[in-house]
C-alpha positions in Angstrom: 7.3 -12.8 -11.5 8.7 -13.3 -15.0 11.8 -11.1 -14.2 13.0 -13.7 -11.6 16.0 -15.6 -13.0 17.7 -18.3 -11.0 18.6 -21.9 -11.7 16.7 -23.1 -8.6 13.5 -21.2 -9.3 10.9 -22.5 -11.8 10.6 -19.8 -14.5 7.3 -18.0 -14.6 6.5 -16.9 -18.2 3.3 -15.0 -17.8 0.2 -14.7 -15.7 -3.2 -13.2 -15.6 -6.8 -13.9 -14.6 -9.6 -15.7 -16.3 -13.1 -15.5 -15.1 -11.8 -13.8 -11.9 -9.3 -16.6 -11.2 -5.5 -15.9 -11.3 -3.1 -18.1 -13.1 0.6 -18.5 -13.9 2.3 -20.1 -16.9 5.5 -21.8 -15.7 8.1 -24.2 -17.1 7.0 -27.8 -16.6 9.4 -29.8 -14.5 9.3 -33.6 -14.9 9.6 -35.3 -11.5 8.2 -35.2 -8.0 8.5 -33.1 -4.9 10.5 -33.2 -1.7 7.2 -34.0 0.0 7.0 -37.2 -2.1 10.6 -38.1 -1.2 9.9 -37.4 2.5 6.8 -39.6 2.4 8.9 -42.6 1.1 11.7 -42.0 3.6 9.4 -41.7 6.6 7.6 -44.9 5.6 10.9 -46.8 5.3 12.5 -45.1 8.4 15.4 -43.9 6.2 16.8 -40.7 7.6 18.5 -38.2 5.4 22.2 -37.7 6.2 23.8 -34.3 6.3 25.2 -34.7 2.8 21.7 -35.4 1.4 20.3 -32.4 3.2 22.9 -30.3 1.4 22.0 -31.8 -2.0 18.3 -31.2 -1.6 18.3 -27.8 0.2 21.4 -26.0 -0.9 19.8 -24.9 -4.3 16.7 -23.7 -2.4 18.9 -21.8 0.1 20.6 -20.1 -2.9 17.2 -19.2 -4.4 16.0 -17.7 -1.1 19.2 -15.6 -0.8 18.8 -14.5 -4.4 15.2 -13.4 -3.7 16.2 -11.5 -0.6 19.1 -9.7 -2.5 16.9 -8.2 -5.3 16.6 -4.4 -5.4 13.0 -5.0 -4.4 13.3 -8.1 -2.1 10.8 -10.9 -2.7 9.4 -13.1 0.1 8.1 -16.5 -1.0 5.8 -17.0 2.1 5.1 -20.7 1.5 8.4 -22.6 1.6 7.5 -26.2 2.2 8.5 -29.7 0.9 5.5 -29.7 -1.5 6.9 -26.6 -3.2 10.4 -28.0 -3.7 10.5 -29.9 -7.0 12.9 -32.8 -7.4 13.4 -33.2 -11.1 14.1 -36.4 -12.9 17.6 -35.2 -13.4 20.9 -37.2 -12.9 22.7 -34.2 -11.7 23.0 -33.6 -7.9 21.7 -30.4 -6.5 18.9 -30.0 -9.1 16.0 -29.1 -6.8 13.9 -26.0 -7.7 11.5 -23.8 -5.8 8.0 -23.3 -7.2 4.6 -21.9 -6.4 5.0 -18.2 -6.1 1.2 -17.7 -6.0 1.3 -15.9 -2.6 4.7 -14.1 -3.1 5.2 -10.8 -1.4 7.3 -7.9 -2.6 8.7 -6.3 0.6 7.7 -2.8 -0.4 4.1 -3.8 -1.1 1.3 -3.1 1.3 -0.4 -6.4 2.2 -4.2 -6.4 1.7 -5.6 -9.3 3.7 -8.4 -9.8 6.1 -7.7 -8.9 9.7 -5.9 -11.8 11.4 -5.4 -13.7 8.1 -2.2 -15.8 7.8 -0.7 -16.6 4.5 1.3 -19.8 4.1 1.2 -23.3 5.4 0.7 -23.7 9.2 3.4 -26.4 9.7 6.1 -24.2 8.2 5.2 -20.8 9.5 7.6 -18.8 11.7 6.3 -17.9 15.1 6.3 -14.2 14.4 3.7 -14.6 11.6 0.9 -15.4 14.1 -1.3 -12.6 15.5 -0.9 -11.8 19.2 -3.1 -10.2 21.9 -1.4 -6.9 21.1 -2.3 -7.1 17.4 -5.0 -9.1 15.7 -3.5 -8.5 12.3 -1.1 -11.1 11.0 2.5 -9.6 10.8 4.2 -9.3 7.5 6.4 -12.1 6.2 10.1 -11.5 5.6 13.1 -13.3 4.3 13.7 -14.4 7.9 10.4 -16.2 7.9 11.3 -18.0 4.6 14.6 -19.1 6.2 12.8 -20.3 9.3 10.6 -22.5 7.0 13.8 -23.9 5.4 15.2 -24.8 8.8 12.0 -26.6 9.7 12.3 -28.7 6.5 15.9 -29.5 7.4 14.9 -30.7 10.8 12.1 -32.8 9.3 14.6 -34.5 6.9 17.1 -35.2 9.7 14.5 -36.6 12.2 11.7 -37.8 9.9 9.4 -35.8 12.2 7.3 -32.8 11.4 7.7 -30.5 14.3 4.2 -29.1 14.1 2.7 -32.5 14.9 4.0 -32.3 18.4 2.2 -29.1 19.4 -1.4 -28.0 19.7 -2.4 -24.8 17.9 -1.9 -22.5 20.9 1.6 -23.9 21.6 2.6 -23.7 18.0 1.5 -20.1 17.6 2.5 -18.6 20.9 4.7 -20.9 23.0 6.8 -22.8 20.6 9.9 -24.4 22.2 12.4 -26.3 20.0 13.2 -29.6 21.6 16.7 -31.0 22.0 17.6 -33.5 19.2 19.2 -36.6 20.5 21.2 -39.3 18.7 18.1 -41.5 18.8 16.2 -39.0 16.6 18.8 -39.1 13.8 19.9 -41.6 11.3 23.1 -43.8 11.9 25.3 -41.5 9.8 24.3 -38.4 11.8 24.2 -39.7 15.4 27.8 -38.6 16.2 26.8 -35.0 15.2 23.7 -34.6 17.4 25.3 -31.7 19.4 26.4 -29.9 16.3 22.9 -30.3 14.6 21.3 -29.0 17.8 23.4 -25.9 17.9 22.8 -25.0 14.3 19.0 -25.7 14.3 18.4 -23.9 17.5 20.0 -20.8 16.0 18.1 -21.1 12.8 14.8 -21.7 14.6 15.3 -18.9 17.3 12.0 -17.2 18.2 13.7 -13.8 17.9 14.4 -13.5 14.2 17.3 -11.2 14.9 19.2 -14.1 16.4 18.8 -16.4 13.3 21.1 -16.8 10.4 21.0 -13.9 8.0 21.7 -16.1 5.0 20.0 -19.3 4.0 23.2 -20.5 2.4 25.2 -19.9 5.6 22.7 -21.9 7.5 22.8 -24.9 5.2 26.6 -24.8 4.9 27.1 -24.7 8.7 24.5 -27.4 9.3 25.9 -29.9 6.7 29.6 -29.4 7.3 30.4 -30.2 10.9 34.0 -29.6 11.7 34.3 -30.8 15.2 35.5 -34.4 15.9 32.7 -36.3 17.7 33.2 -36.6 21.4 34.1 -40.0 22.9 31.0 -41.3 24.4 30.8 -41.8 28.2 29.6 -45.1 29.8 26.2 -43.5 30.4 26.0 -42.5 26.8 27.0 -45.9 25.7 24.0 -47.3 27.6 21.8 -44.6 26.0 23.0 -45.6 22.5 22.5 -49.3 23.4 18.9 -48.5 24.1 18.7 -46.5 20.9 19.7 -49.5 18.8 16.6 -51.3 19.9 14.7 -49.7 17.0 14.6 -46.6 14.8 11.7 -45.3 16.9 12.7 -47.3 20.0 11.1 -50.1 21.9 12.4 -48.4 25.1 15.0 -49.0 27.8 12.5 -51.2 29.6 12.7 -53.6 26.6 16.4 -53.9 26.8 16.4 -57.4 28.4 14.2 -58.8 25.7 16.5 -57.3 23.1 19.6 -58.8 24.7 17.8 -62.2 24.9 17.0 -61.9 21.1 13.4 -63.2 21.2 11.7 -64.6 18.1 9.8 -62.0 16.0 6.3 -61.5 17.3 3.3 -59.4 16.8 2.9 -57.4 13.6 6.5 -58.2 12.5 6.0 -61.9 12.6 4.7 -62.2 9.1 7.6 -60.1 7.7 10.1 -62.4 9.4 8.3 -65.5 8.0 8.4 -64.2 4.5 11.9 -62.6 4.6 14.0 -64.5 7.1 17.0 -64.1 4.8 16.7 -60.3 5.2 15.6 -59.7 8.8 16.9 -62.8 10.5 15.1 -65.2 12.8 15.4 -63.2 16.1 14.3 -59.7 17.0 17.4 -57.6 17.7 19.6 -60.2 15.9 21.5 -60.0 12.6 20.0 -60.2 9.2 21.3 -59.8 5.6 24.9 -58.8 5.4 25.2 -58.9 9.2 22.9 -55.8 9.7 21.2 -55.4 13.1 17.5 -55.8 12.7 14.8 -54.3 14.9 11.1 -53.5 14.8 10.1 -50.1 13.6 7.2 -48.3 15.1 4.4 -47.6 12.6 2.3 -44.5 13.1 -1.4 -44.9 13.4 -2.1 -42.9 10.2 0.6 -44.7 8.2 -0.6 -46.9 5.3 1.5 -49.9 6.3 0.8 -52.4 9.1 4.3 -53.5 10.1 8.0 -52.6 9.5 11.4 -54.1 10.3 14.6 -52.1 9.7 18.1 -53.5 9.6 21.0 -51.1 9.6 24.7 -50.4 10.0 26.5 -47.0 9.7 27.0 -47.7 5.9 23.7 -49.2 4.8 20.1 -49.8 5.8 17.3 -52.1 4.6 13.6 -51.9 5.6 10.8 -54.3 4.9 7.3 -52.9 5.0 4.1 -54.9 5.1 0.8 -53.4 3.8 -2.7 -54.6 4.5 -3.2 -55.5 0.9 -1.7 -55.1 -2.6 -4.1 -52.3 -3.3 -2.8 -50.4 -0.2 0.7 -50.9 -1.4 -0.3 -49.7 -4.9 -1.8 -46.5 -3.5 1.4 -45.9 -1.6 3.5 -46.4 -4.7 1.4 -44.1 -6.8 1.7 -41.4 -4.2 5.5 -41.9 -4.0 6.9 -41.7 -7.5 10.5 -42.4 -8.1 13.1 -41.3 -10.6 12.7 -44.4 -12.7 11.9 -48.1 -12.6 12.8 -51.4 -14.2 11.3 -54.9 -14.1 13.4 -57.8 -12.6 12.4 -61.3 -13.5 13.6 -64.2 -11.3 13.0 -67.9 -10.8 11.2 -67.3 -7.6 9.3 -64.1 -8.4 9.2 -60.9 -10.4 9.4 -57.4 -9.1 9.7 -53.8 -9.9 12.8 -51.9 -8.9 12.2 -48.2 -8.3 15.1 -45.7 -8.0 14.2 -42.9 -5.5 17.6 -41.4 -5.0 21.3 -42.1 -5.9 21.5 -44.5 -2.9 17.8 -45.3 -2.2 16.1 -48.2 -4.0 12.6 -49.7 -3.6 11.7 -53.2 -4.5 8.0 -54.1 -5.2 7.6 -57.8 -5.5 4.7 -59.4 -7.4 2.6 -62.5 -6.5 2.2 -63.5 -2.9 4.5 -60.7 -1.8 2.5 -58.0 -3.5 1.7 -56.4 -0.2 5.4 -55.9 0.8 8.0 -53.3 -0.1 11.7 -53.5 0.5 13.7 -50.3 0.7 17.5 -50.3 0.5 19.8 -47.4 1.2 23.5 -47.9 0.3 25.7 -48.7 -2.6 23.9 -49.7 -5.8 26.2 -52.6 -6.3 25.0 -54.2 -3.1 21.3 -53.5 -3.9 21.5 -56.1 -6.7 22.4 -58.8 -4.2 19.3 -58.2 -1.9 17.2 -61.4 -1.6 14.0 -59.6 -2.4 12.2 -62.7 -3.7 
């Protein structure tokens, strides 16, 4: 592995075994992983826009094409967010690919147990699963690495891991890629739902021969839509009106309540009581800077209890409530940022954490120590957020 030389691949200096256990010596990269970034963005309901997908994944696409172009092509076999490092680096496009522990040289003969799969289930291409015709797991190829990259792109755009929507049998043998609607995307991407669908369905085609033959071609085509968004029909306007009810939707059936702008209730009531200057007094009404504010669905396994998101095409702010300050602390430890600073005010003190160029987290102290505020937009505006 030490012969690999690419700016988006963590250098491997040497390797060996000790007491029967293999090891690698690699360059240490200060920072976190794309998995960490995704965890924060999912919690805050902050979708990645196409430009961000390019920033994070273009270097990885270049690395995969480099591996595939070597005289003896190399297949990574475990491309996933946890193996994409996001360095503490002010430069854009600085992500790097790591963990080549199960790498495969295409001319090698694989020696695995019969039926054994190598890789992470949630990012495996369908052709890597044994079938009734062959109990032995098929060999991974550059095409399966590119498939994993496309799954990551889909997850960034929708904040949904596709694997979670299938049982094991469906995922392995009858995987159908769903249509992505405007509701599934962030505000900046909603006009490009048709384009995103077209590209992702090609990249995730069951037949690998129909997929993109270059990872860079896939990322470039996905993140540079050229067509002007179509004018929306009356029916589509109603669909989008329903979509605005919440990032994860409170449904068309709740449209009348939305139009009536009821007071906040349920799990969002405490957020509204503590931060009326951010989320406003009415569900579906306007909050800080005139942003439209709606409840955000919280997954059962999520560490927070409630969430309200306020957004416009240019900026978004989300307020999350955790069960306790300890629960928030655990979340923060698992979601490291690029850097942080303390902010002292007359009303409260808080920690400001930078997660990306346009994503900032606010962690108040004192009576608000079980809340987190995420802001996505221009940094100048972030300084004006009434986080205390």
